[in-house]
C-alpha positions as CSV (number, residue, x, y, z in Angstrom):
1,M,-50.6,35.4,5.6
2,T,-48.0,33.5,3.8
3,T,-48.5,32.4,0.2
4,P,-48.2,28.6,-0.3
5,Y,-45.6,27.3,-2.6
6,P,-47.0,25.9,-5.9
7,K,-46.5,22.1,-5.9
8,T,-44.2,20.8,-8.6
9,T,-44.4,17.2,-9.9
10,F,-41.4,14.9,-9.7
11,P,-41.1,14.5,-13.5
12,T,-41.1,18.3,-13.9
13,L,-38.5,18.7,-11.2
14,L,-36.3,16.1,-12.8
15,Q,-36.6,17.8,-16.2
16,Q,-35.8,21.2,-14.7
17,F,-32.8,19.8,-13.0
18,F,-31.3,18.4,-16.2
19,L,-32.3,21.2,-18.6
20,E,-32.0,24.3,-16.3
21,R,-29.5,23.4,-13.5
22,L,-27.1,21.1,-15.2
23,I,-27.1,22.2,-18.9
24,Q,-28.2,25.9,-18.8
25,Q,-26.9,27.2,-15.4
26,R,-23.9,25.0,-14.8
27,N,-23.1,24.2,-18.4
28,V,-21.7,20.7,-17.4
29,S,-20.1,18.5,-20.0
30,P,-22.1,15.9,-22.0
31,Q,-20.2,13.2,-20.1
32,T,-21.5,14.5,-16.8
33,V,-25.0,14.7,-18.1
34,A,-24.7,11.1,-19.4
35,A,-23.4,9.9,-16.0
36,Y,-26.3,11.7,-14.1
37,R,-28.8,10.3,-16.6
38,D,-27.6,6.7,-16.1
39,S,-27.8,7.1,-12.3
40,F,-31.4,8.2,-12.5
41,C,-32.3,5.5,-15.0
42,L,-31.1,2.9,-12.5
43,L,-32.9,4.6,-9.6
44,L,-36.2,5.0,-11.4
45,R,-36.2,1.4,-12.6
46,F,-35.4,0.2,-9.1
47,A,-38.2,2.3,-7.7
48,Q,-40.7,1.0,-10.3
49,R,-39.9,-2.6,-9.3
50,R,-40.1,-1.8,-5.5
51,L,-43.0,0.5,-5.4
52,G,-45.0,-0.6,-8.4
53,K,-45.1,2.9,-9.8
54,A,-44.1,4.0,-13.2
55,P,-41.5,6.8,-13.1
56,E,-44.0,9.4,-14.3
57,Q,-46.2,8.5,-11.4
58,L,-43.6,9.0,-8.7
59,V,-43.7,11.9,-6.3
60,L,-40.7,13.4,-4.5
61,S,-41.7,11.9,-1.2
62,D,-41.3,8.4,-2.7
63,L,-37.6,8.9,-2.8
64,D,-37.3,8.6,0.9
65,A,-34.4,7.3,3.0
66,P,-35.5,3.6,3.1
67,L,-35.8,3.5,-0.6
68,M,-32.5,5.2,-1.1
69,L,-30.7,2.8,1.3
70,A,-32.3,-0.2,-0.5
71,F,-31.1,1.2,-3.9
72,L,-27.6,1.7,-2.7
73,N,-27.5,-1.8,-1.3
74,Y,-28.9,-3.0,-4.7
75,L,-26.0,-1.3,-6.5
76,E,-23.4,-3.1,-4.4
77,K,-25.0,-6.5,-3.8
78,E,-26.9,-7.2,-7.1
79,R,-25.1,-5.0,-9.7
80,H,-21.7,-5.6,-7.9
81,N,-20.8,-2.0,-8.2
82,K,-17.6,-0.9,-6.4
83,V,-18.0,1.6,-3.5
84,R,-16.6,4.4,-5.7
85,S,-19.3,3.7,-8.4
86,R,-22.0,3.5,-5.6
87,N,-20.9,6.9,-4.3
88,A,-20.8,8.4,-7.8
89,R,-24.5,7.4,-8.4
90,F,-25.4,8.7,-5.0
91,T,-23.7,12.1,-5.7
92,A,-25.9,12.6,-8.8
93,I,-29.0,11.9,-6.7
94,R,-27.9,14.2,-3.9
95,S,-27.3,17.0,-6.4
96,F,-30.9,16.6,-7.6
97,L,-32.2,16.6,-4.1
98,H,-30.4,19.8,-3.2
99,F,-32.0,21.4,-6.2
100,A,-35.4,20.0,-5.4
101,A,-35.2,21.4,-1.8
102,F,-35.4,24.9,-3.1
103,R,-38.2,24.2,-5.7
104,E,-40.3,22.0,-3.4
105,P,-39.8,23.1,0.3
106,T,-42.7,20.9,1.5
107,A,-40.5,17.8,0.7
108,L,-37.6,19.2,2.8
109,P,-38.0,16.7,5.7
110,V,-37.8,13.7,3.3
111,I,-34.9,15.3,1.5
112,Q,-33.0,16.0,4.7
113,R,-33.2,12.4,5.8
114,V,-31.8,11.2,2.5
115,L,-29.0,13.8,2.5
116,A,-28.1,12.5,6.0
117,I,-27.1,9.2,4.5
118,P,-23.3,9.3,4.4
119,M,-21.0,8.5,1.5
120,K,-19.4,5.1,2.0
121,R,-15.7,5.0,2.8
122,F,-13.5,2.6,0.9
123,D,-9.9,1.4,0.8
124,K,-7.7,3.1,-1.7
125,P,-5.3,0.5,-3.0
126,L,-1.7,1.4,-3.7
127,L,-1.3,2.8,-7.2
128,G,0.0,0.3,-9.6
129,F,2.6,1.4,-12.2
130,L,5.0,0.0,-14.6
131,S,8.8,0.2,-14.4
132,R,10.6,1.9,-17.3
133,S,11.8,-1.3,-18.8
134,E,8.2,-2.8,-18.6
135,M,6.8,0.3,-20.2
136,Q,9.4,0.2,-23.0
137,A,8.6,-3.4,-23.7
138,I,5.0,-2.6,-24.1
139,L,5.8,0.3,-26.5
140,D,8.0,-2.0,-28.6
141,A,5.5,-4.9,-28.6
142,P,3.0,-3.8,-31.4
143,D,4.0,-4.9,-34.9
144,A,4.5,-1.6,-36.8
145,T,4.4,-3.4,-40.2
146,T,0.6,-3.9,-39.7
147,W,-1.9,-1.1,-39.7
148,C,-3.3,-1.9,-36.3
149,G,0.2,-2.5,-34.8
150,H,1.5,0.8,-36.2
151,R,-1.5,2.6,-34.7
152,D,-1.1,0.9,-31.4
153,R,2.6,1.8,-31.1
154,A,1.9,5.5,-31.8
155,M,-1.2,5.5,-29.5
156,F,0.6,3.9,-26.6
157,T,3.5,6.3,-27.0
158,V,1.1,9.2,-26.8
159,F,-0.5,7.6,-23.8
160,Y,2.9,7.4,-22.0
161,N,4.1,10.9,-23.1
162,T,0.9,12.7,-22.0
163,G,-0.3,10.5,-19.2
164,G,-3.7,11.0,-20.7
165,R,-7.0,9.3,-19.8
166,V,-8.5,6.8,-22.3
167,S,-11.3,9.3,-23.2
168,E,-8.7,12.0,-23.8
169,I,-6.5,9.9,-26.1
170,T,-9.4,8.4,-28.1
171,G,-10.9,11.8,-28.4
172,L,-7.8,13.3,-30.1
173,K,-8.1,14.6,-33.6
174,V,-5.3,15.0,-36.1
175,A,-5.7,18.8,-35.8
176,D,-5.0,18.6,-32.0
177,V,-1.3,17.7,-32.7
178,V,1.2,20.5,-33.5
179,M,4.6,19.2,-34.7
180,D,6.1,22.4,-36.0
181,G,8.3,24.4,-33.6
182,C,7.4,23.4,-30.0
183,A,5.7,20.1,-30.6
184,A,2.6,19.6,-28.4
185,V,-0.8,18.0,-28.3
186,R,-4.0,19.7,-27.2
187,I,-6.0,17.5,-24.9
188,H,-9.7,17.9,-24.1
189,G,-9.9,16.9,-20.5
190,K,-12.6,16.3,-18.0
191,G,-15.1,19.1,-17.4
192,R,-14.3,20.9,-20.7
193,K,-10.8,21.7,-19.5
194,E,-8.1,21.8,-22.2
195,R,-4.4,21.5,-21.7
196,R,-1.4,21.4,-24.0
197,V,1.2,18.8,-23.3
198,P,4.7,19.0,-24.9
199,L,5.7,16.0,-27.0
200,W,9.0,14.1,-26.9
201,R,11.0,13.8,-30.2
202,T,10.3,10.0,-30.2
203,T,6.6,10.7,-29.9
204,V,6.7,13.2,-32.8
205,T,8.5,10.7,-34.9
206,E,5.9,8.0,-34.2
207,I,3.0,10.3,-35.0
208,R,4.7,11.5,-38.2
209,R,5.1,8.0,-39.4
210,W,1.6,7.1,-38.4
211,L,0.1,10.1,-40.2
212,V,2.0,9.3,-43.4
213,R,0.3,5.9,-43.4
214,T,-3.2,7.1,-42.6
215,H,-3.5,10.4,-44.4
216,G,-6.1,11.5,-41.9
217,G,-7.8,14.8,-42.3
218,P,-7.7,17.5,-39.5
219,D,-11.1,16.5,-38.1
220,Q,-10.5,12.7,-38.3
221,P,-9.6,10.8,-35.1
222,L,-5.8,10.6,-34.6
223,F,-6.1,6.9,-33.6
224,P,-9.3,5.5,-35.4
225,G,-10.7,2.0,-35.3
226,W,-11.2,-0.1,-38.4
227,S,-14.3,1.8,-39.4
228,G,-12.5,5.1,-39.2
229,T,-14.4,6.3,-36.2
230,R,-13.2,6.9,-32.6
231,M,-12.0,3.8,-30.7
232,S,-14.0,2.6,-27.8
233,R,-12.6,2.0,-24.3
234,P,-13.0,-1.8,-24.5
235,A,-11.2,-1.7,-27.9
236,V,-8.2,0.2,-26.4
237,T,-8.0,-2.1,-23.4
238,A,-8.1,-5.2,-25.7
239,R,-5.2,-3.8,-27.9
240,L,-3.2,-3.0,-24.7
241,Q,-3.7,-6.5,-23.4
242,L,-2.5,-8.0,-26.6
243,A,0.7,-5.8,-26.4
244,V,1.2,-6.8,-22.8
245,Q,1.1,-10.5,-23.8
246,H,3.8,-9.9,-26.5
247,A,5.9,-7.8,-24.1
248,A,5.8,-10.6,-21.5
249,T,8.2,-12.6,-23.7
250,V,10.8,-9.8,-23.0
251,C,9.6,-8.9,-19.5
252,P,8.2,-12.2,-18.0
253,Q,6.9,-10.3,-14.9
254,L,4.3,-8.7,-17.1
255,A,2.5,-12.0,-17.4
256,H,1.5,-11.7,-13.8
257,R,0.6,-8.0,-13.9
258,E,-2.8,-6.4,-14.4
259,V,-2.2,-3.6,-16.9
260,S,-4.9,-1.2,-17.9
261,P,-4.7,2.1,-19.9
262,H,-4.8,3.9,-16.6
263,S,-1.7,2.0,-15.5
264,I,0.2,3.9,-18.2
265,R,-1.1,7.2,-16.8
266,H,0.1,6.2,-13.3
267,S,3.4,5.2,-14.8
268,T,3.9,8.5,-16.4
269,A,3.3,10.3,-13.2
270,M,5.5,8.1,-11.1
271,H,8.4,8.3,-13.6
272,M,8.2,12.1,-13.6
273,L,8.1,12.1,-9.8
274,Q,11.1,9.7,-9.5
275,A,12.9,12.0,-12.0
276,G,12.5,14.9,-9.6
277,V,9.8,16.8,-11.5
278,D,7.8,19.2,-9.2
279,I,4.5,17.8,-8.2
280,T,2.6,21.0,-9.3
281,L,4.0,20.4,-12.9
282,I,2.9,16.8,-12.7
283,A,-0.6,18.0,-11.8
284,L,-0.7,20.3,-14.8
285,W,0.7,17.6,-17.0
286,L,-2.0,15.1,-16.0
287,G,-4.8,17.7,-15.9
288,H,-5.5,17.3,-12.1
289,E,-7.9,20.0,-10.9
290,N,-7.0,19.2,-7.2
291,L,-3.4,18.9,-6.2
292,A,-4.4,16.4,-3.6
293,T,-5.1,13.9,-6.4
294,T,-1.4,14.2,-7.5
295,H,-0.3,13.7,-3.9
296,T,-1.4,10.1,-4.1
297,Y,1.7,9.4,-6.3
298,V,3.9,10.8,-3.6
299,E,2.3,8.6,-1.0
300,A,2.8,5.6,-3.3
301,D,6.4,6.3,-3.7
302,L,7.0,6.7,0.0
303,A,5.1,3.5,0.7
304,M,7.5,1.6,-1.6
305,K,10.5,3.1,0.2
306,E,9.0,2.0,3.5
307,K,8.4,-1.5,2.2
308,A,12.0,-1.7,1.0
309,L,13.3,-0.4,4.4
310,N,11.4,-3.2,6.2
311,A,12.7,-5.8,3.8
312,I,16.4,-5.0,4.6
313,Q,16.1,-5.0,8.4
314,P,18.5,-7.5,10.0
315,P,16.8,-11.0,10.2
316,Q,17.9,-11.4,13.8
317,T,15.9,-8.4,14.9
318,K,12.9,-9.6,16.9
319,Q,9.7,-7.6,16.5
320,T,8.0,-7.2,19.8
321,R,4.5,-5.9,20.5
322,Y,3.0,-4.7,23.7
323,Q,0.5,-7.1,25.2
324,P,-2.1,-5.6,27.6
325,K,-2.8,-7.6,30.8
326,D,-6.3,-6.1,31.4
327,R,-9.2,-8.0,29.8
328,V,-10.9,-4.9,28.6
329,L,-7.8,-3.7,26.9
330,R,-7.2,-7.2,25.4
331,F,-10.7,-7.1,24.0
332,L,-10.1,-3.6,22.5
333,E,-6.9,-4.9,20.9
334,T,-8.8,-7.6,19.1
335,L,-11.1,-5.1,17.3
């Protein structure tokens, strides 16, 4: 005679998932915990509106495939989330359901139907990056005679030197920079991964001048906001947009470009690639865990070459295309 599994409530399962699986067993970063938390807050509020149940009254079987499909549709249609964000939310929920399947086997049929929902595919746009002249114009744009301008110039220089993410650059502390001997910066990357990136002489010079002005202690942010605390992502983006506006007077093409902090990261990678740096070194420089992520820069570079090749074909060359005579084939060609 088999012993029945003890039934575990949904709130208990959710608490165990966060405290035991994510924090204790997997030791994920606080950023991952926050991302998973936000995903479940959205899901539980949606379920409350749709089912009329408070989150603490939900049972695991309530999270069935129809509810999940409706939630994913809500993310895209009402919250206007991109497909990538939709998939990231769904990844958090799938991770919980994999965990719940072992703790509550009686709910396995419901869980399997939800896990059968595929991730949504999406188009990956060609990576946008800046030319060297455009990047230099942005670095020169901030007014170094002002406190904010001086900080921005040093910050954007570190952005370009390291190819760092926004969270990595805003998270830098004064103690993370070593300027004696082999100058480098210690970057705290995604998933608690650290890497050391060498600094150019121009970057070291900018940082030295900035530190003389701020007199920041070792535990202080390297690039603080007005309050002395860590800058937010919107604040960094706003300062970059201001620099781009000023740089557009030197490089008018910048006035029509969408430039974000991540554009600088892409530019660093592409400039290294165009200079002949090995792709594995670029992956280490950027902190890519998977080399396939770095390969997207190679694909972008090849795509540009193909575009240039098509542009210089003789104008008198006539492009022809096969036209099927059969009606069925014609129909298939229209799809």
